[in-house]
C-alpha positions as CSV (number, residue, x, y, z in Angstrom):
1,M,-1.2,45.8,-1.8
2,G,-3.4,44.2,-3.3
3,T,-1.6,42.8,-6.4
4,L,1.7,42.1,-4.0
5,N,-1.1,40.0,-1.3
6,S,-1.9,38.1,-4.7
7,A,1.1,37.6,-6.2
8,L,2.2,36.2,-2.7
9,A,-1.1,33.9,-3.1
10,L,-0.4,32.5,-6.6
11,A,3.7,32.3,-5.1
12,Q,1.9,29.9,-2.4
13,Q,-0.4,27.8,-4.3
14,A,2.6,27.5,-6.5
15,L,4.7,26.3,-4.2
16,T,1.9,23.9,-2.5
17,A,0.8,22.9,-5.6
18,N,5.0,22.0,-6.9
19,Q,5.4,20.1,-3.4
20,T,2.0,18.1,-4.0
21,A,4.1,17.0,-7.1
22,L,7.0,16.1,-5.8
23,N,5.4,14.2,-3.1
24,I,3.4,12.1,-5.8
25,T,7.2,11.3,-8.0
26,S,8.8,10.6,-5.1
27,N,6.0,7.8,-3.8
28,N,6.2,6.6,-7.3
29,V,9.9,6.1,-7.0
30,A,9.4,4.6,-3.5
31,N,7.3,1.8,-4.8
32,Q,8.8,1.4,-7.9
33,N,9.4,-2.7,-6.5
34,T,6.0,-3.0,-4.9
35,P,3.9,-6.2,-6.9
36,G,0.7,-4.7,-8.3
37,Y,1.4,-1.1,-7.5
38,T,0.3,1.6,-10.3
39,R,2.0,4.9,-11.5
40,E,0.4,7.8,-10.0
41,V,0.3,11.4,-11.7
42,A,-0.8,14.7,-10.3
43,T,-3.7,16.1,-11.6
44,W,-2.9,20.2,-12.4
45,T,-6.2,22.4,-12.5
46,E,-6.3,26.0,-13.9
47,N,-7.9,28.2,-10.6
48,D,-10.5,30.3,-12.0
49,S,-9.7,33.4,-13.2
50,V,-10.4,37.1,-11.6
51,T,-12.0,40.4,-13.9
52,I,-10.6,43.7,-12.3
53,G,-12.6,46.6,-14.4
54,N,-10.9,45.7,-18.0
55,L,-7.9,43.2,-17.1
56,T,-8.3,39.7,-16.5
57,L,-5.5,37.8,-14.3
58,G,-5.1,34.6,-13.7
59,T,-4.9,32.8,-10.2
60,G,-2.6,29.8,-10.5
61,A,-3.2,26.5,-11.0
62,S,-3.7,23.9,-8.2
63,A,-2.5,19.7,-7.9
64,G,-5.0,17.7,-7.3
65,A,-5.2,14.0,-5.7
66,A,-2.8,11.5,-7.6
67,V,-4.8,9.5,-10.2
68,S,-3.8,6.2,-11.0
69,Q,-2.5,5.1,-14.8
70,R,-4.7,2.2,-14.5
71,D,-6.8,0.8,-17.5
72,R,-9.5,-2.0,-16.5
73,I,-10.1,-3.6,-19.7
74,L,-6.5,-4.2,-20.2
75,E,-6.0,-5.3,-16.1
76,Q,-8.8,-7.8,-17.1
77,R,-7.3,-8.9,-20.0
78,L,-4.2,-10.1,-18.4
79,Q,-5.9,-11.8,-15.2
80,Q,-7.9,-13.7,-18.4
81,Q,-4.7,-14.4,-19.5
82,I,-2.7,-15.2,-16.5
83,Q,-6.1,-18.3,-15.6
84,V,-5.2,-19.6,-19.5
85,Q,-0.9,-20.0,-19.1
86,S,-1.6,-21.1,-15.9
87,Q,-3.6,-23.8,-16.7
88,S,-1.3,-24.6,-19.5
89,Q,1.9,-24.8,-17.5
90,T,-0.1,-27.0,-14.9
91,L,-1.0,-29.4,-18.1
92,E,2.4,-29.1,-19.3
93,D,4.0,-30.1,-16.1
94,A,1.9,-33.4,-15.4
95,L,2.0,-35.1,-19.0
96,N,5.8,-34.4,-18.0
97,Q,5.6,-36.9,-15.6
98,V,3.4,-39.1,-17.9
99,Q,6.5,-39.1,-19.8
100,S,8.9,-39.6,-17.3
101,I,7.3,-42.4,-16.7
102,F,8.3,-43.8,-19.9
103,A,11.2,-42.3,-20.2
104,L,10.2,-40.7,-23.1
105,S,11.4,-37.3,-24.6
106,S,10.3,-35.2,-27.7
107,S,13.8,-37.3,-29.5
108,S,12.4,-40.5,-28.9
109,S,8.7,-42.1,-28.1
110,S,9.6,-45.7,-29.4
111,A,8.3,-48.5,-26.9
112,S,11.6,-50.0,-27.5
113,S,13.2,-47.7,-25.5
114,T,10.7,-48.2,-22.4
115,A,10.8,-50.2,-19.7
116,L,7.7,-52.0,-20.0
117,G,8.3,-52.0,-23.8
118,T,11.4,-53.7,-23.2
119,A,9.8,-56.1,-20.5
120,L,7.1,-57.6,-23.1
121,S,9.9,-58.2,-26.1
122,N,11.9,-60.0,-23.4
123,F,9.1,-62.2,-22.7
124,Y,7.7,-62.7,-26.0
125,N,11.5,-63.4,-26.9
126,A,11.5,-65.9,-24.7
127,L,8.8,-68.0,-25.5
128,S,10.4,-67.7,-28.8
129,S,13.6,-69.2,-27.2
130,L,11.1,-72.1,-26.0
131,T,9.9,-73.4,-29.5
132,A,13.9,-74.1,-29.6
133,N,14.1,-76.0,-26.6
134,P,11.0,-76.9,-24.9
135,S,12.0,-79.5,-22.5
136,D,15.3,-77.5,-21.3
137,S,14.7,-75.9,-17.5
138,S,16.5,-73.3,-18.0
139,T,14.9,-71.7,-21.1
140,R,11.9,-72.6,-18.9
141,Q,13.3,-70.2,-15.8
142,K,13.8,-67.4,-18.4
143,V,10.2,-67.4,-19.4
144,I,9.1,-67.3,-15.7
145,S,11.9,-64.9,-14.9
146,A,10.4,-62.2,-18.0
147,A,7.1,-62.8,-17.4
148,T,7.5,-61.7,-13.5
149,N,9.6,-58.9,-15.0
150,L,6.5,-58.0,-17.3
151,V,4.2,-58.1,-14.2
152,G,6.7,-55.5,-12.5
153,A,7.1,-53.2,-15.3
154,F,3.2,-52.9,-15.7
155,N,2.7,-53.0,-11.8
156,S,5.2,-50.2,-11.5
157,T,3.8,-48.2,-14.2
158,A,0.1,-48.2,-13.0
159,N,1.4,-47.2,-9.8
160,Q,3.8,-44.3,-10.8
161,M,0.5,-42.9,-13.0
162,A,-1.5,-43.2,-9.8
163,G,1.0,-41.5,-8.0
164,I,1.0,-38.6,-10.3
165,S,-2.9,-38.6,-10.1
166,T,-2.5,-38.8,-6.0
167,D,-0.5,-35.7,-6.4
168,L,-2.7,-34.1,-8.6
169,D,-5.1,-34.4,-5.9
170,R,-3.5,-33.1,-3.5
171,Q,-2.6,-30.1,-5.5
172,V,-6.0,-29.4,-6.1
173,S,-7.2,-29.5,-2.4
174,G,-4.1,-27.2,-1.6
175,Y,-5.6,-24.8,-4.2
176,V,-8.6,-24.5,-2.7
177,D,-7.2,-23.0,1.0
178,T,-5.7,-20.7,-0.8
179,V,-7.9,-19.4,-2.8
180,N,-10.5,-19.3,-0.2
181,G,-8.3,-16.8,1.7
182,L,-7.5,-14.7,-1.7
183,L,-11.2,-14.9,-1.8
184,S,-11.6,-13.6,1.6
185,T,-9.0,-10.3,0.8
186,I,-11.1,-9.1,-2.0
187,A,-14.5,-9.3,-0.2
188,T,-12.7,-7.4,2.8
189,L,-11.2,-4.7,0.3
190,N,-14.2,-4.4,-1.3
191,Q,-16.1,-3.2,1.5
192,K,-13.2,-0.5,1.8
193,I,-13.1,0.4,-1.8
194,S,-16.7,1.4,-1.6
195,S,-17.1,2.8,1.7
196,T,-13.9,4.9,0.7
197,S,-13.8,5.6,-2.5
198,P,-17.2,4.7,-4.2
199,N,-17.2,6.8,-7.2
200,T,-13.3,7.3,-8.2
201,D,-10.2,5.2,-8.5
202,A,-9.0,3.8,-5.1
203,G,-5.9,3.7,-5.6
204,V,-3.9,1.6,-3.3
205,L,-6.8,0.1,-2.2
206,E,-7.9,-1.1,-5.9
207,D,-3.9,-2.0,-6.3
208,Q,-4.0,-4.4,-3.7
209,R,-7.5,-5.7,-4.9
210,Q,-6.0,-6.1,-8.4
211,Q,-3.0,-8.0,-6.9
212,A,-4.9,-10.3,-4.8
213,I,-7.1,-11.1,-8.3
214,A,-4.2,-11.4,-10.2
215,Q,-2.8,-14.2,-7.5
216,L,-6.4,-15.6,-7.5
217,S,-6.2,-16.0,-11.3
218,Q,-3.5,-18.1,-11.2
219,Y,-5.6,-21.4,-9.6
220,V,-9.1,-21.0,-11.2
221,G,-10.7,-19.5,-14.2
222,L,-12.9,-16.0,-13.0
223,D,-15.1,-14.0,-14.6
224,Q,-15.6,-10.2,-13.2
225,I,-18.3,-7.8,-13.4
226,T,-17.4,-4.3,-11.8
227,N,-20.7,-3.0,-9.8
228,E,-21.9,-0.1,-8.2
229,D,-19.8,1.9,-5.8
230,N,-16.8,0.2,-7.2
231,Q,-17.0,-3.2,-6.2
232,I,-16.4,-6.4,-7.7
233,T,-18.2,-9.6,-8.2
234,L,-16.2,-13.1,-9.4
235,T,-17.6,-16.0,-10.2
236,T,-16.0,-19.7,-11.5
237,T,-16.4,-19.6,-15.8
238,N,-19.3,-22.0,-14.7
239,G,-21.4,-19.1,-12.9
240,A,-20.5,-19.9,-9.4
241,V,-20.5,-16.7,-7.2
242,L,-17.1,-16.8,-5.5
243,V,-17.2,-12.7,-4.1
244,S,-20.0,-10.8,-4.3
245,G,-19.7,-6.9,-2.5
246,S,-18.4,-7.9,0.9
247,Q,-19.1,-11.4,1.2
248,A,-16.6,-14.2,0.3
249,Y,-18.4,-17.6,-0.5
250,A,-15.8,-19.9,0.2
251,M,-14.8,-22.8,-1.9
252,S,-15.3,-26.7,-0.4
253,K,-14.0,-30.3,-1.1
254,S,-15.0,-33.6,-1.2
255,V,-14.1,-36.7,-1.4
256,V,-15.8,-38.8,-4.3
257,G,-15.2,-42.1,-5.9
258,G,-11.3,-41.5,-3.9
259,K,-10.9,-38.3,-5.7
260,T,-11.1,-34.5,-4.3
261,D,-14.1,-32.4,-6.3
262,I,-14.9,-28.8,-5.5
263,V,-18.1,-27.5,-4.6
264,A,-18.5,-23.8,-4.7
265,G,-21.9,-20.9,-5.6
266,I,-25.3,-20.0,-4.0
267,P,-26.6,-22.6,-3.3
268,A,-23.6,-25.1,-3.0
269,T,-23.1,-27.0,-6.0
270,D,-19.8,-29.7,-7.2
271,V,-18.7,-28.0,-9.9
272,T,-15.9,-29.9,-10.1
273,A,-16.3,-31.3,-14.1
274,D,-16.9,-27.6,-15.4
275,L,-14.4,-25.8,-13.6
276,T,-11.8,-24.4,-16.1
277,G,-8.8,-21.9,-16.1
278,G,-5.8,-21.3,-13.6
279,A,-3.8,-24.7,-12.1
280,I,-7.1,-25.7,-10.3
281,G,-8.2,-26.3,-14.4
282,G,-4.9,-27.4,-15.5
283,A,-4.7,-29.8,-12.7
284,L,-8.3,-31.2,-12.8
285,Q,-8.3,-31.9,-16.9
286,A,-5.0,-34.1,-16.5
287,R,-6.2,-35.9,-13.6
288,D,-10.1,-36.5,-14.7
289,Q,-9.3,-36.7,-19.0
290,L,-6.1,-37.5,-19.9
291,L,-4.7,-39.8,-17.3
292,P,-7.3,-42.0,-17.1
293,Q,-7.4,-42.5,-20.6
294,Y,-3.9,-43.9,-20.3
295,Q,-4.6,-45.9,-17.3
296,N,-7.4,-47.3,-19.5
297,A,-4.8,-48.0,-22.1
298,L,-2.6,-49.6,-19.9
299,D,-5.2,-51.8,-18.0
300,E,-6.2,-53.1,-22.1
301,L,-2.8,-53.6,-22.3
302,A,-2.1,-56.0,-19.6
303,F,-5.5,-57.6,-19.2
304,D,-5.0,-58.8,-23.1
305,V,-1.9,-59.8,-22.9
306,A,-2.2,-61.8,-19.4
307,T,-5.4,-63.5,-20.4
308,Q,-3.9,-64.5,-24.2
309,V,-0.8,-65.8,-22.5
310,N,-3.4,-67.9,-19.8
311,Q,-6.0,-69.1,-22.3
312,T,-3.4,-70.2,-25.0
313,N,-1.3,-71.9,-22.1
314,S,-4.8,-74.0,-21.4
315,L,-4.7,-75.2,-24.9
316,G,-1.3,-77.2,-24.4
317,L,0.5,-79.8,-21.8
318,D,3.1,-78.6,-19.0
319,G,6.5,-79.8,-18.4
320,N,4.8,-82.6,-16.2
321,D,2.3,-83.5,-18.9
322,N,-1.0,-82.0,-17.2
323,P,-2.9,-79.9,-18.4
324,G,-1.6,-75.7,-19.1
325,Q,-3.0,-73.9,-16.1
326,A,-2.7,-69.6,-15.6
327,I,0.8,-68.3,-15.5
328,F,-0.7,-65.0,-14.8
329,Q,-2.9,-63.8,-12.1
330,L,-5.4,-60.8,-13.3
331,P,-8.8,-58.7,-11.9
332,S,-12.3,-60.2,-13.7
333,S,-12.2,-57.1,-15.7
334,A,-9.8,-54.9,-17.3
335,A,-10.4,-52.5,-14.9
336,G,-7.5,-51.5,-12.5
337,A,-5.1,-54.3,-14.4
338,A,-1.7,-52.9,-14.9
339,A,-1.6,-52.7,-11.3
340,L,-3.4,-55.7,-10.0
341,I,-2.1,-58.5,-13.2
342,G,0.3,-60.5,-10.4
343,M,2.3,-64.3,-11.3
344,A,0.0,-66.9,-10.9
345,T,2.7,-69.6,-10.8
346,T,6.6,-69.5,-10.8
347,D,7.4,-72.8,-12.0
348,P,9.2,-73.2,-15.0
349,Q,6.8,-76.6,-15.6
350,S,3.9,-74.8,-15.7
351,I,4.7,-73.4,-19.6
352,A,2.8,-75.6,-21.5
353,A,5.0,-76.4,-24.8
354,A,3.6,-79.1,-25.8
355,A,0.5,-79.3,-27.8
356,V,-2.5,-82.3,-26.5
357,G,-0.8,-85.2,-28.2
358,E,2.7,-84.1,-29.0
359,G,4.3,-85.7,-25.6
360,A,6.1,-83.2,-23.2
361,T,8.8,-82.5,-25.8
362,G,6.8,-81.3,-28.1
363,T,6.1,-77.3,-29.5
364,G,3.3,-77.3,-31.1
365,N,1.8,-75.0,-28.0
366,A,4.8,-73.4,-27.3
367,Q,4.7,-71.8,-31.2
368,L,1.4,-70.5,-30.3
369,L,2.3,-68.6,-27.6
370,A,5.2,-67.4,-29.3
371,G,2.7,-66.4,-32.1
372,L,0.8,-64.1,-29.4
373,G,4.0,-60.9,-30.0
374,S,3.3,-61.0,-33.7
375,S,-0.4,-61.3,-33.5
376,A,-3.1,-58.1,-33.4
377,S,-4.3,-59.3,-29.6
378,V,-4.8,-56.1,-27.8
379,A,-7.3,-54.2,-29.4
380,G,-6.7,-55.0,-33.6
381,S,-2.9,-54.7,-32.6
382,T,0.2,-56.3,-32.0
383,P,1.1,-56.0,-27.8
384,L,4.4,-53.7,-28.9
385,D,1.9,-51.3,-31.9
386,F,-0.4,-50.9,-28.7
387,L,1.9,-49.8,-26.4
388,T,3.7,-48.1,-29.4
389,G,0.7,-46.3,-29.9
390,L,0.1,-45.3,-26.6
391,L,3.0,-43.3,-26.5
392,G,2.9,-41.5,-29.3
393,Q,-0.8,-40.4,-27.8
394,I,1.3,-39.0,-24.3
395,G,4.0,-37.6,-26.6
396,N,1.9,-35.5,-28.7
397,A,-0.5,-34.5,-25.7
398,A,2.5,-33.4,-24.2
399,A,4.3,-31.6,-27.1
400,S,0.7,-29.9,-27.7
401,A,1.0,-28.8,-24.2
402,A,4.4,-27.3,-24.3
403,S,3.1,-25.8,-27.2
404,D,0.4,-24.0,-26.1
405,N,1.7,-23.0,-22.9
406,T,4.6,-21.4,-25.1
407,T,2.5,-19.7,-26.8
408,Q,0.5,-18.5,-23.7
409,Q,3.7,-17.7,-22.1
410,T,4.5,-14.7,-25.6
411,T,0.6,-13.3,-24.9
412,L,1.0,-12.9,-21.0
413,S,4.1,-11.5,-22.1
414,Q,3.2,-9.1,-24.1
415,L,-0.2,-8.3,-22.3
416,R,2.4,-7.7,-19.4
417,S,4.3,-5.3,-21.5
418,Q,1.3,-3.2,-22.4
419,R,0.5,-2.9,-18.6
420,N,3.9,-1.8,-17.4
421,A,4.2,0.4,-20.5
422,L,0.8,2.2,-19.3
423,S,1.0,1.5,-15.1
424,A,4.6,0.7,-14.0
425,V,7.1,3.0,-12.6
426,S,9.5,4.3,-15.1
427,L,12.6,5.3,-13.2
428,D,13.7,7.4,-16.2
429,E,10.3,9.4,-16.2
430,E,10.4,9.8,-13.1
431,A,13.8,11.3,-12.6
432,A,12.4,13.9,-15.5
433,N,9.4,15.1,-13.6
434,L,11.1,15.6,-10.0
435,T,13.6,17.8,-12.3
436,Q,10.4,19.6,-13.5
437,Y,8.8,19.8,-10.2
438,Q,11.6,21.1,-8.2
439,R,12.8,23.6,-10.8
440,A,9.1,25.1,-10.6
441,Y,9.3,24.4,-6.9
442,E,12.0,26.8,-7.3
443,A,10.9,29.2,-9.8
444,A,7.8,29.9,-7.1
445,A,10.2,30.4,-4.2
446,K,12.1,32.9,-6.0
447,L,8.6,34.6,-7.2
448,F,7.8,34.1,-3.0
449,S,11.4,35.6,-2.6
450,I,10.7,38.6,-4.9
451,T,7.5,39.4,-3.9
452,D,8.2,39.4,-0.2
453,E,11.4,42.0,-1.1
454,M,8.8,44.3,-2.9
455,M,6.3,44.4,-0.3
456,A,8.7,45.2,2.1
457,S,9.9,47.9,0.1
458,A,6.5,49.4,-0.1
459,L,6.1,49.5,3.2
460,N,8.9,51.4,4.1
461,L,8.5,53.7,1.7
462,G,11.3,52.8,-0.5
463,V,14.0,52.9,2.1
464,T,16.2,49.5,1.6
465,T,15.5,47.3,4.8
466,A,16.2,43.8,6.1
467,V,13.3,41.9,5.4
468,S,12.5,39.9,8.4
């Protein structure tokens, strides 16, 4: 009877263990499409054997708690790559917007193909036409019209670039709000994990925390440290603490010089200049580093072109035989010149085509004005060459950002593939496991049934009877 009871116990343990394994596999299948879910496997443990006399007998096996198939180092590498790729994507998007202002493409970065380049060319061409017929009112009007179009092109370009900067600023502000929500979630999960699984993998809770950190990595660069009690400390890449244990330290925003700056850490410090990684890092890089370069260059072009024209016009006599006055209205310095440039006059007679002493039909000063288009009047370059150089910088930066983003995307895909190979649910593998555990369960049930029949037969002294 002792042997039959042992067989029943073995069968019962086998049924329970395989039922546990079936439940774990079923849970994997159910969560196959759950974001961040980590595949679980049953842990099989051989029970201690029993020695009776000279005979040693096994006592079966047990299925322990489910173990998540997780590689923490790989998870952290994946999160870091998400930060890098998200920054490169945001930077590429911003530079593509800058390119669209000038209608640039991968195949064309010529100044002549842009609205501003066309306006510059038309203006200097109009001045050249004036040298042939300085007294013709329609020719003079063409110069004024071309100057007005040039002012409009500068204003439009500057305003569109300022619009991109404003959009990036709004993105940064919105990202901070999203980041703070995720920080709170991670801190709460830290507390739950430390209280339920301080020394072992926390399963679903850890999945949720890793998923929240992965989402956070899309917005800001992070450094991660695993502490005692299975908690995680998160800091920005420049060391500002964001989460420590069950405490979240929210980012805050301040407006400095019309732009949103980010304050974080303990004590709270402005970390804007040092933040890298994620969409925030990309937006700040575009807003605070690249766009100001292009805006400054555009301002320099507008200021130098208009200043040279105004100074040269003042050397001659206008159509009314008076000293030439300013054609363009400008600020006192180049800062903001492209947005602030305007027309100081709309009178066609204000163009000083004649040099002093030539009379109203003279062309001496008109030739000087027309020559500005081919002179090195803007930072040692002609206006069109300077603009071409600026467009080349923008095009090269955009192409570099696109190439870098493609590389980062490839690396991210590779890491995700590695992670999925270990941690993602494979329905084919789970189907095979279900079949294996089903067969094992059926075998244990058969053992239980046979042992039950043998025990009934022993109790009835070999007389066949129905087992109940």
